[in-house]
N, CA, C, O and the ligand as a Tripos MOL2 file, in Angstrom:
@<TRIPOS>MOLECULE
protein
  253   251    64     0     0
PROTEIN
NO_CHARGES

@<TRIPOS>ATOM
      1 N           0.8550   -1.1870    0.0070 N.3       1 MET1
      2 CA         -0.0170    0.0060   -0.0130 C.3       1 MET1
      3 C           0.8890    1.2440    0.0040 C.2       1 MET1
      4 O           1.8570    1.3190    0.7600 O.2       1 MET1
      5 N           0.5410    2.2130   -0.8560 N.am      2 ILE2
      6 CA          1.3420    3.4350   -0.9510 C.3       2 ILE2
      7 C           1.0300    4.3230    0.2610 C.2       2 ILE2
      8 O          -0.0390    4.2120    0.8610 O.2       2 ILE2
      9 N           1.9610    5.1930    0.6080 N.am      3 LYS3
     10 CA          1.7690    6.1250    1.7110 C.3       3 LYS3
     11 C           1.0940    7.3940    1.2110 C.2       3 LYS3
     12 O           1.0430    7.6930    0.0180 O.2       3 LYS3
     13 N           0.5670    8.1380    2.2200 N.am      4 CYS4
     14 CA         -0.1560    9.3890    1.9350 C.3       4 CYS4
     15 C           0.7250   10.3500    1.1260 C.2       4 CYS4
     16 O           0.2510   11.0190    0.2080 O.2       4 CYS4
     17 N           1.9960   10.4060    1.4790 N.am      5 LYS5
     18 CA          2.9000   11.3380    0.7870 C.3       5 LYS5
     19 C           2.9830   10.9820   -0.6910 C.2       5 LYS5
     20 O           2.9690   11.8540   -1.5600 O.2       5 LYS5
     21 N           3.0680    9.6980   -0.9520 N.am      6 HIS6
     22 CA          3.1380    9.2150   -2.3430 C.3       6 HIS6
     23 C           1.8140    9.4890   -3.0800 C.2       6 HIS6
     24 O           1.7860    9.9070   -4.2380 O.2       6 HIS6
     25 N           0.7270    9.2320   -2.3490 N.am      7 ALA7
     26 CA         -0.5890    9.4220   -2.9750 C.3       7 ALA7
     27 C          -0.8460   10.8780   -3.3230 C.2       7 ALA7
     28 O          -1.3300   11.1710   -4.4160 O.2       7 ALA7
     29 N          -0.5350   11.7870   -2.4270 N.am      8 THR8
     30 CA         -0.7640   13.2130   -2.7200 C.3       8 THR8
     31 C           0.1530   13.6990   -3.8510 C.2       8 THR8
     32 O          -0.2180   14.5450   -4.6650 O.2       8 THR8
     33 N           1.3870   13.1180   -3.8660 N.am      9 GLN9
     34 CA          2.3030   13.4480   -4.9530 C.3       9 GLN9
     35 C           1.7180   13.0620   -6.2800 C.2       9 GLN9
     36 O           1.7510   13.8390   -7.2340 O.2       9 GLN9
     37 N           1.1740   11.8430   -6.3490 N.am     10 MET10
     38 CA          0.5690   11.3760   -7.6100 C.3      10 MET10
     39 C          -0.6500   12.1900   -7.9440 C.2      10 MET10
     40 O          -0.9010   12.4540   -9.1200 O.2      10 MET10
     41 N          -1.4250   12.6030   -6.9510 N.am     11 LEU11
     42 CA         -2.6310   13.3650   -7.1980 C.3      11 LEU11
     43 C          -2.2870   14.7180   -7.8640 C.2      11 LEU11
     44 O          -3.0240   15.2100   -8.7190 O.2      11 LEU11
     45 N          -1.1480   15.2990   -7.4440 N.am     12 SER12
     46 CA         -0.7870   16.5770   -8.0730 C.3      12 SER12
     47 C          -0.1090   16.3260   -9.4300 C.2      12 SER12
     48 O          -0.2630   17.1140  -10.3630 O.2      12 SER12
     49 N           0.6380   15.2240   -9.5250 N.am     13 GLU13
     50 CA          1.2800   14.9020  -10.8440 C.3      13 GLU13
     51 C           0.2420   14.5720  -11.9030 C.2      13 GLU13
     52 O           0.4230   14.8350  -13.0920 O.2      13 GLU13
     53 N          -0.8570   13.9850  -11.4280 N.am     14 LYS14
     54 CA         -1.9280   13.6200  -12.3170 C.3      14 LYS14
     55 C          -2.4100   14.8050  -13.1820 C.2      14 LYS14
     56 O          -2.8890   14.6300  -14.3030 O.2      14 LYS14
     57 N          -2.2650   15.9960  -12.6220 N.am     15 LEU15
     58 CA         -2.6870   17.2050  -13.3490 C.3      15 LEU15
     59 C          -1.7230   17.5530  -14.4920 C.2      15 LEU15
     60 O          -2.1140   18.2040  -15.4610 O.2      15 LEU15
     61 N          -0.4910   17.1250  -14.3760 N.am     16 ASP16
     62 CA          0.5170   17.4880  -15.3450 C.3      16 ASP16
     63 C           0.8510   16.3590  -16.3580 C.2      16 ASP16
     64 O           1.3080   16.6180  -17.4720 O.2      16 ASP16
     65 N           0.6120   15.1330  -15.9390 N.am     17 ARG17
     66 CA          0.9050   13.9850  -16.8200 C.3      17 ARG17
     67 C          -0.0790   12.8610  -16.5550 C.2      17 ARG17
     68 O          -0.5970   12.7310  -15.4450 O.2      17 ARG17
     69 N          -0.3420   12.0370  -17.5820 N.am     18 PRO18
     70 CA         -1.2270   10.9150  -17.3910 C.3      18 PRO18
     71 C          -0.5460    9.8650  -16.5070 C.2      18 PRO18
     72 O           0.6270    9.5500  -16.7040 O.2      18 PRO18
     73 N          -1.2670    9.3390  -15.5600 N.am     19 LEU19
     74 CA         -0.7330    8.2850  -14.6790 C.3      19 LEU19
     75 C          -0.7990    6.9420  -15.3950 C.2      19 LEU19
     76 O          -1.6550    6.7290  -16.2540 O.2      19 LEU19
     77 N           0.1040    6.0430  -15.0400 N.am     20 SER20
     78 CA          0.1070    4.6940  -15.6060 C.3      20 SER20
     79 C          -1.0640    3.9370  -14.9280 C.2      20 SER20
     80 O          -1.5890    4.3630  -13.8990 O.2      20 SER20
     81 N          -1.4490    2.8050  -15.5420 N.am     21 THR21
     82 CA         -2.5170    2.0010  -14.9600 C.3      21 THR21
     83 C          -2.1740    1.5450  -13.5500 C.2      21 THR21
     84 O          -3.0330    1.5110  -12.6690 O.2      21 THR21
     85 N          -0.9080    1.1960  -13.3470 N.am     22 LYS22
     86 CA         -0.4530    0.7590  -12.0350 C.3      22 LYS22
     87 C          -0.6050    1.8780  -11.0000 C.2      22 LYS22
     88 O          -1.0580    1.6450   -9.8800 O.2      22 LYS22
     89 N          -0.2190    3.0920  -11.3940 N.am     23 GLU23
     90 CA         -0.3270    4.2290  -10.5020 C.3      23 GLU23
     91 C          -1.7610    4.5400  -10.2150 C.2      23 GLU23
     92 O          -2.1260    4.8040   -9.0690 O.2      23 GLU23
     93 N          -2.5970    4.5160  -11.2510 N.am     24 LYS24
     94 CA         -4.0310    4.7860  -11.0490 C.3      24 LYS24
     95 C          -4.6710    3.7960  -10.0560 C.2      24 LYS24
     96 O          -5.4880    4.1670   -9.2130 O.2      24 LYS24
     97 N          -4.2710    2.5470  -10.1910 N.am     25 MET25
     98 CA         -4.8360    1.5180   -9.2980 C.3      25 MET25
     99 C          -4.3790    1.7300   -7.8590 C.2      25 MET25
    100 O          -5.1590    1.6220   -6.9130 O.2      25 MET25
    101 N          -3.0720    2.0370   -7.7220 N.am     26 ALA26
    102 CA         -2.5370    2.2820   -6.3820 C.3      26 ALA26
    103 C          -3.2120    3.4900   -5.7330 C.2      26 ALA26
    104 O          -3.5070    3.5030   -4.5380 O.2      26 ALA26
    105 N          -3.4420    4.5000   -6.5650 N.am     27 LEU27
    106 CA         -4.0830    5.7010   -6.0800 C.3      27 LEU27
    107 C          -5.5690    5.4390   -5.6900 C.2      27 LEU27
    108 O          -6.0540    5.8880   -4.6520 O.2      27 LEU27
    109 N          -6.2520    4.6940   -6.5780 N.am     28 ALA28
    110 CA         -7.6530    4.3890   -6.3100 C.3      28 ALA28
    111 C          -7.7870    3.5720   -5.0000 C.2      28 ALA28
    112 O          -8.6880    3.7940   -4.1920 O.2      28 ALA28
    113 N          -6.8620    2.6330   -4.8350 N.am     29 MET29
    114 CA         -6.9330    1.8040   -3.6020 C.3      29 MET29
    115 C          -6.6510    2.6500   -2.3750 C.2      29 MET29
    116 O          -7.2610    2.4570   -1.3240 O.2      29 MET29
    117 N          -5.7260    3.5880   -2.5130 N.am     30 HIS30
    118 CA         -5.4190    4.3940   -1.3560 C.3      30 HIS30
    119 C          -6.5500    5.3520   -1.0110 C.2      30 HIS30
    120 O          -6.9230    5.4770    0.1550 O.2      30 HIS30
    121 N          -7.1010    6.0310   -2.0200 N.am     31 THR31
    122 CA         -8.1520    7.0080   -1.7510 C.3      31 THR31
    123 C          -9.4170    6.3070   -1.2790 C.2      31 THR31
    124 O         -10.2510    6.9240   -0.6160 O.2      31 THR31
    125 N          -9.5770    5.0090   -1.6150 N.am     32 ALA32
    126 CA        -10.7420    4.2590   -1.1660 C.3      32 ALA32
    127 C         -10.7660    4.1280    0.3520 C.2      32 ALA32
    128 O         -11.8340    4.0960    0.9640 O.2      32 ALA32
    129 N          -9.5910    4.0530    0.9510 N.am     33 ILE33
    130 CA         -9.4950    3.8530    2.3960 C.3      33 ILE33
    131 C          -9.0410    5.1030    3.1470 C.2      33 ILE33
    132 O          -9.1020    5.1610    4.3750 O.2      33 ILE33
    133 N          -8.5790    6.1150    2.3790 N.am     34 CYS34
    134 CA         -7.9710    7.2650    3.0670 C.3      34 CYS34
    135 C          -8.7370    8.5180    2.7520 C.2      34 CYS34
    136 O          -8.5800    9.0780    1.6670 O.2      34 CYS34
    137 N          -9.5710    8.9830    3.6790 N.am     35 GLY35
    138 CA        -10.4070   10.1520    3.4930 C.3      35 GLY35
    139 C          -9.6270   11.4190    3.1620 C.2      35 GLY35
    140 O          -9.9610   12.0940    2.1890 O.2      35 GLY35
    141 N          -8.6000   11.7650    3.9380 N.am     36 PRO36
    142 CA         -7.8420   12.9590    3.6860 C.3      36 PRO36
    143 C          -7.2760   13.0510    2.2740 C.2      36 PRO36
    144 O          -7.2820   14.1190    1.6620 O.2      36 PRO36
    145 N          -6.7800   11.9060    1.7550 N.am     37 CYS37
    146 CA         -6.2090   11.9190    0.4070 C.3      37 CYS37
    147 C          -7.3120   12.0620   -0.6570 C.2      37 CYS37
    148 O          -7.1100   12.6710   -1.7070 O.2      37 CYS37
    149 N          -8.4710   11.4880   -0.3550 N.am     38 ARG38
    150 CA         -9.6170   11.6250   -1.2370 C.3      38 ARG38
    151 C         -10.0100   13.0780   -1.3230 C.2      38 ARG38
    152 O         -10.3140   13.6060   -2.3930 O.2      38 ARG38
    153 N          -9.9950   13.7140   -0.1560 N.am     39 GLN39
    154 CA        -10.3490   15.1710   -0.0910 C.3      39 GLN39
    155 C          -9.2920   15.9800   -0.8510 C.2      39 GLN39
    156 O          -9.6320   16.9090   -1.5840 O.2      39 GLN39
    157 N          -8.0500   15.6410   -0.6820 N.am     40 PHE40
    158 CA         -6.9470   16.3260   -1.3690 C.3      40 PHE40
    159 C          -7.1430   16.2330   -2.8810 C.2      40 PHE40
    160 O          -6.9840   17.2200   -3.5990 O.2      40 PHE40
    161 N          -7.4960   15.0170   -3.3610 N.am     41 GLY41
    162 CA         -7.7300   14.8370   -4.7550 C.3      41 GLY41
    163 C          -8.8290   15.7270   -5.2910 C.2      41 GLY41
    164 O          -8.7190   16.2780   -6.3860 O.2      41 GLY41
    165 N          -9.8840   15.8640   -4.5160 N.am     42 LYS42
    166 CA        -10.9990   16.7030   -4.9660 C.3      42 LYS42
    167 C         -10.5580   18.1660   -5.0100 C.2      42 LYS42
    168 O         -10.9160   18.9090   -5.9240 O.2      42 LYS42
    169 N          -9.7980   18.5500   -4.0350 N.am     43 GLN43
    170 CA         -9.2740   19.9470   -4.0330 C.3      43 GLN43
    171 C          -8.3880   20.2150   -5.2340 C.2      43 GLN43
    172 O          -8.4730   21.2710   -5.8600 O.2      43 GLN43
    173 N          -7.5390   19.2520   -5.5490 N.am     44 MET44
    174 CA         -6.6300   19.4110   -6.6910 C.3      44 MET44
    175 C          -7.4750   19.5970   -7.9830 C.2      44 MET44
    176 O          -7.1590   20.4390   -8.8230 O.2      44 MET44
    177 N          -8.5370   18.8030   -8.1150 N.am     45 GLU45
    178 CA         -9.3540   18.9040   -9.3140 C.3      45 GLU45
    179 C         -10.0680   20.2810   -9.3490 C.2      45 GLU45
    180 O         -10.2060   20.8880  -10.4110 O.2      45 GLU45
    181 N         -10.5110   20.7510   -8.1890 N.am     46 THR46
    182 CA        -11.1580   22.0380   -8.1170 C.3      46 THR46
    183 C         -10.1800   23.1460   -8.5630 C.2      46 THR46
    184 O         -10.5280   24.0320   -9.3440 O.2      46 THR46
    185 N          -8.9560   23.0610   -8.0410 N.am     47 ILE47
    186 CA         -7.9560   24.0440   -8.3750 C.3      47 ILE47
    187 C          -7.6430   24.0210   -9.8510 C.2      47 ILE47
    188 O          -7.4740   25.0580  -10.4920 O.2      47 ILE47
    189 N          -7.5670   22.7830  -10.3860 N.am     48 ARG48
    190 CA         -7.2580   22.6460  -11.8010 C.3      48 ARG48
    191 C          -8.3940   23.3190  -12.6450 C.2      48 ARG48
    192 O          -8.1240   24.0790  -13.5760 O.2      48 ARG48
    193 N          -9.6330   23.0200  -12.2940 N.am     49 GLU49
    194 CA        -10.7650   23.5910  -13.0070 C.3      49 GLU49
    195 C         -10.7280   25.1370  -12.9730 C.2      49 GLU49
    196 O         -10.9600   25.8130  -13.9750 O.2      49 GLU49
    197 N         -10.4280   25.6510  -11.7820 N.am     50 LEU50
    198 CA        -10.3600   27.0830  -11.5860 C.3      50 LEU50
    199 C          -9.2740   27.6840  -12.4270 C.2      50 LEU50
    200 O          -9.4950   28.6740  -13.1250 O.2      50 LEU50
    201 N          -8.0770   27.0860  -12.3690 N.am     51 SER51
    202 CA         -6.9260   27.6580  -13.1460 C.3      51 SER51
    203 C          -7.1740   27.4930  -14.6360 C.2      51 SER51
    204 O          -6.7650   28.3470  -15.4220 O.2      51 SER51
    205 N          -7.8410   26.4060  -15.0460 N.am     52 LYS52
    206 CA         -8.1470   26.2130  -16.4380 C.3      52 LYS52
    207 C          -9.0790   27.3100  -16.9410 C.2      52 LYS52
    208 O          -8.8280   27.9210  -17.9800 O.2      52 LYS52
    209 N         -10.1480   27.5520  -16.2020 N.am     53 SER53
    210 CA        -11.1320   28.5550  -16.6580 C.3      53 SER53
    211 C         -10.5040   29.9630  -16.6160 C.2      53 SER53
    212 O         -10.8270   30.8440  -17.4120 O.2      53 SER53
    213 N          -9.5790   30.1250  -15.6330 N.am     54 TYR54
    214 CA         -8.9030   31.4290  -15.5370 C.3      54 TYR54
    215 C          -8.0200   31.6190  -16.7750 C.2      54 TYR54
    216 O          -8.0310   32.6770  -17.4040 O.2      54 TYR54
    217 N          -7.2490   30.5670  -17.1140 N.am     55 ALA55
    218 CA         -6.3680   30.6290  -18.2770 C.3      55 ALA55
    219 C          -7.1350   30.8550  -19.5470 C.2      55 ALA55
    220 O          -6.6950   31.6040  -20.4190 O.2      55 ALA55
    221 N          -8.3090   30.2000  -19.6670 N.am     56 GLN56
    222 CA         -9.1060   30.3300  -20.8390 C.3      56 GLN56
    223 C          -9.6790   31.7520  -20.9470 C.2      56 GLN56
    224 O          -9.7650   32.3160  -22.0380 O.2      56 GLN56
    225 N         -10.0570   32.3050  -19.8260 N.am     57 ALA57
    226 CA        -10.5880   33.6750  -19.8230 C.3      57 ALA57
    227 C          -9.5400   34.6680  -20.2290 C.2      57 ALA57
    228 O          -9.8020   35.6620  -20.9050 O.2      57 ALA57
    229 N          -8.3230   34.3570  -19.7840 N.am     58 LYS58
    230 CA         -7.2070   35.2680  -20.0680 C.3      58 LYS58
    231 C          -6.6950   35.1540  -21.4650 C.2      58 LYS58
    232 O          -6.4450   36.1560  -22.1370 O.2      58 LYS58
    233 N          -6.5320   33.8930  -21.9190 N.am     59 GLU59
    234 CA         -6.0110   33.6240  -23.2690 C.3      59 GLU59
    235 C          -6.9270   32.6660  -24.0080 C.2      59 GLU59
    236 O          -6.6720   31.4640  -24.0780 O.2      59 GLU59
    237 N          -8.0260   33.2390  -24.5720 N.am     60 PRO60
    238 CA         -8.9960   32.3830  -25.2270 C.3      60 PRO60
    239 C          -8.4960   31.7010  -26.5020 C.2      60 PRO60
    240 O          -9.0170   30.6480  -26.8680 O.2      60 PRO60
    241 N          -7.4920   32.2760  -27.1940 N.am     61 GLU61
    242 CA         -7.0610   31.7130  -28.4460 C.3      61 GLU61
    243 C          -5.6580   31.0720  -28.3250 C.2      61 GLU61
    244 O          -4.7560   31.3560  -29.1130 O.2      61 GLU61
    245 N          -5.5160   30.2280  -27.3450 N.am     62 GLU62
    246 CA         -4.2080   29.6060  -27.1170 C.3      62 GLU62
    247 C          -3.8500   28.6130  -28.2020 C.2      62 GLU62
    248 O          -2.6870   28.5220  -28.5970 O.2      62 GLU62
    249 N          -4.8370   27.8570  -28.6970 N.am     63 LYS63
    250 CA         -4.5490   26.7730  -29.6520 C.3      63 LYS63
    251 C          -4.5130   27.3000  -31.1060 C.2      63 LYS63
    252 O          -4.2840   26.5270  -32.0370 O.2      63 LYS63
    253 ZN         -3.6770    8.9420    2.3990 Zn       64 ZN64
@<TRIPOS>BOND
     1     1     2 1
     2     2     3 1
     3     3     4 2
     4     3     5 am
     5     5     6 1
     6     6     7 1
     7     7     8 2
     8     7     9 am
     9     9    10 1
    10    10    11 1
    11    11    12 2
    12    11    13 am
    13    13    14 1
    14    14    15 1
    15    15    16 2
    16    15    17 am
    17    17    18 1
    18    18    19 1
    19    19    20 2
    20    19    21 am
    21    21    22 1
    22    22    23 1
    23    23    24 2
    24    23    25 am
    25    25    26 1
    26    26    27 1
    27    27    28 2
    28    27    29 am
    29    29    30 1
    30    30    31 1
    31    31    32 2
    32    31    33 am
    33    33    34 1
    34    34    35 1
    35    35    36 2
    36    35    37 am
    37    37    38 1
    38    38    39 1
    39    39    40 2
    40    39    41 am
    41    41    42 1
    42    42    43 1
    43    43    44 2
    44    43    45 am
    45    45    46 1
    46    46    47 1
    47    47    48 2
    48    47    49 am
    49    49    50 1
    50    50    51 1
    51    51    52 2
    52    51    53 am
    53    53    54 1
    54    54    55 1
    55    55    56 2
    56    55    57 am
    57    57    58 1
    58    58    59 1
    59    59    60 2
    60    59    61 am
    61    61    62 1
    62    62    63 1
    63    63    64 2
    64    63    65 am
    65    65    66 1
    66    66    67 1
    67    67    68 2
    68    67    69 am
    69    69    70 1
    70    70    71 1
    71    71    72 2
    72    71    73 am
    73    73    74 1
    74    74    75 1
    75    75    76 2
    76    75    77 am
    77    77    78 1
    78    78    79 1
    79    79    80 2
    80    79    81 am
    81    81    82 1
    82    82    83 1
    83    83    84 2
    84    83    85 am
    85    85    86 1
    86    86    87 1
    87    87    88 2
    88    87    89 am
    89    89    90 1
    90    90    91 1
    91    91    92 2
    92    91    93 am
    93    93    94 1
    94    94    95 1
    95    95    96 2
    96    95    97 am
    97    97    98 1
    98    98    99 1
    99    99   100 2
   100    99   101 am
   101   101   102 1
   102   102   103 1
   103   103   104 2
   104   103   105 am
   105   105   106 1
   106   106   107 1
   107   107   108 2
   108   107   109 am
   109   109   110 1
   110   110   111 1
   111   111   112 2
   112   111   113 am
   113   113   114 1
   114   114   115 1
   115   115   116 2
   116   115   117 am
   117   117   118 1
   118   118   119 1
   119   119   120 2
   120   119   121 am
   121   121   122 1
   122   122   123 1
   123   123   124 2
   124   123   125 am
   125   125   126 1
   126   126   127 1
   127   127   128 2
   128   127   129 am
   129   129   130 1
   130   130   131 1
   131   131   132 2
   132   131   133 am
   133   133   134 1
   134   134   135 1
   135   135   136 2
   136   135   137 am
   137   137   138 1
   138   138   139 1
   139   139   140 2
   140   139   141 am
   141   141   142 1
   142   142   143 1
   143   143   144 2
   144   143   145 am
   145   145   146 1
   146   146   147 1
   147   147   148 2
   148   147   149 am
   149   149   150 1
   150   150   151 1
   151   151   152 2
   152   151   153 am
   153   153   154 1
   154   154   155 1
   155   155   156 2
   156   155   157 am
   157   157   158 1
   158   158   159 1
   159   159   160 2
   160   159   161 am
   161   161   162 1
   162   162   163 1
   163   163   164 2
   164   163   165 am
   165   165   166 1
   166   166   167 1
   167   167   168 2
   168   167   169 am
   169   169   170 1
   170   170   171 1
   171   171   172 2
   172   171   173 am
   173   173   174 1
   174   174   175 1
   175   175   176 2
   176   175   177 am
   177   177   178 1
   178   178   179 1
   179   179   180 2
   180   179   181 am
   181   181   182 1
   182   182   183 1
   183   183   184 2
   184   183   185 am
   185   185   186 1
   186   186   187 1
   187   187   188 2
   188   187   189 am
   189   189   190 1
   190   190   191 1
   191   191   192 2
   192   191   193 am
   193   193   194 1
   194   194   195 1
   195   195   196 2
   196   195   197 am
   197   197   198 1
   198   198   199 1
   199   199   200 2
   200   199   201 am
   201   201   202 1
   202   202   203 1
   203   203   204 2
   204   203   205 am
   205   205   206 1
   206   206   207 1
   207   207   208 2
   208   207   209 am
   209   209   210 1
   210   210   211 1
   211   211   212 2
   212   211   213 am
   213   213   214 1
   214   214   215 1
   215   215   216 2
   216   215   217 am
   217   217   218 1
   218   218   219 1
   219   219   220 2
   220   219   221 am
   221   221   222 1
   222   222   223 1
   223   223   224 2
   224   223   225 am
   225   225   226 1
   226   226   227 1
   227   227   228 2
   228   227   229 am
   229   229   230 1
   230   230   231 1
   231   231   232 2
   232   231   233 am
   233   233   234 1
   234   234   235 1
   235   235   236 2
   236   235   237 am
   237   237   238 1
   238   238   239 1
   239   239   240 2
   240   239   241 am
   241   241   242 1
   242   242   243 1
   243   243   244 2
   244   243   245 am
   245   245   246 1
   246   246   247 1
   247   247   248 2
   248   247   249 am
   249   249   250 1
   250   250   251 1
   251   251   252 2
@<TRIPOS>SUBSTRUCTURE
     1 MET1         2 RESIDUE 1 A MET
     2 ILE2         6 RESIDUE 1 A ILE
     3 LYS3        10 RESIDUE 1 A LYS
     4 CYS4        14 RESIDUE 1 A CYS
     5 LYS5        18 RESIDUE 1 A LYS
     6 HIS6        22 RESIDUE 1 A HIS
     7 ALA7        26 RESIDUE 1 A ALA
     8 THR8        30 RESIDUE 1 A THR
     9 GLN9        34 RESIDUE 1 A GLN
    10 MET10       38 RESIDUE 1 A MET
    11 LEU11       42 RESIDUE 1 A LEU
    12 SER12       46 RESIDUE 1 A SER
    13 GLU13       50 RESIDUE 1 A GLU
    14 LYS14       54 RESIDUE 1 A LYS
    15 LEU15       58 RESIDUE 1 A LEU
    16 ASP16       62 RESIDUE 1 A ASP
    17 ARG17       66 RESIDUE 1 A ARG
    18 PRO18       70 RESIDUE 1 A PRO
    19 LEU19       74 RESIDUE 1 A LEU
    20 SER20       78 RESIDUE 1 A SER
    21 THR21       82 RESIDUE 1 A THR
    22 LYS22       86 RESIDUE 1 A LYS
    23 GLU23       90 RESIDUE 1 A GLU
    24 LYS24       94 RESIDUE 1 A LYS
    25 MET25       98 RESIDUE 1 A MET
    26 ALA26      102 RESIDUE 1 A ALA
    27 LEU27      106 RESIDUE 1 A LEU
    28 ALA28      110 RESIDUE 1 A ALA
    29 MET29      114 RESIDUE 1 A MET
    30 HIS30      118 RESIDUE 1 A HIS
    31 THR31      122 RESIDUE 1 A THR
    32 ALA32      126 RESIDUE 1 A ALA
    33 ILE33      130 RESIDUE 1 A ILE
    34 CYS34      134 RESIDUE 1 A CYS
    35 GLY35      138 RESIDUE 1 A GLY
    36 PRO36      142 RESIDUE 1 A PRO
    37 CYS37      146 RESIDUE 1 A CYS
    38 ARG38      150 RESIDUE 1 A ARG
    39 GLN39      154 RESIDUE 1 A GLN
    40 PHE40      158 RESIDUE 1 A PHE
    41 GLY41      162 RESIDUE 1 A GLY
    42 LYS42      166 RESIDUE 1 A LYS
    43 GLN43      170 RESIDUE 1 A GLN
    44 MET44      174 RESIDUE 1 A MET
    45 GLU45      178 RESIDUE 1 A GLU
    46 THR46      182 RESIDUE 1 A THR
    47 ILE47      186 RESIDUE 1 A ILE
    48 ARG48      190 RESIDUE 1 A ARG
    49 GLU49      194 RESIDUE 1 A GLU
    50 LEU50      198 RESIDUE 1 A LEU
    51 SER51      202 RESIDUE 1 A SER
    52 LYS52      206 RESIDUE 1 A LYS
    53 SER53      210 RESIDUE 1 A SER
    54 TYR54      214 RESIDUE 1 A TYR
    55 ALA55      218 RESIDUE 1 A ALA
    56 GLN56      222 RESIDUE 1 A GLN
    57 ALA57      226 RESIDUE 1 A ALA
    58 LYS58      230 RESIDUE 1 A LYS
    59 GLU59      234 RESIDUE 1 A GLU
    60 PRO60      238 RESIDUE 1 A PRO
    61 GLU61      242 RESIDUE 1 A GLU
    62 GLU62      246 RESIDUE 1 A GLU
    63 LYS63      250 RESIDUE 1 A LYS
    64 ZN64       253 GROUP 0 **** ****
């Protein structure tokens, strides 16, 4: 079982790179039993959504 430190690290890396199947499984298993890490994951997704919409509002023609 991975540790919280590893789980939170993967949760933030997930925003920058796709996780491998092995990593996704380890993360899913950890968050299934660890409330704080599950919460952290949700926060990271919220932050990502916010920064994404902010970036889009600022630079709508990036692509
Ligand atoms: Zn944890």
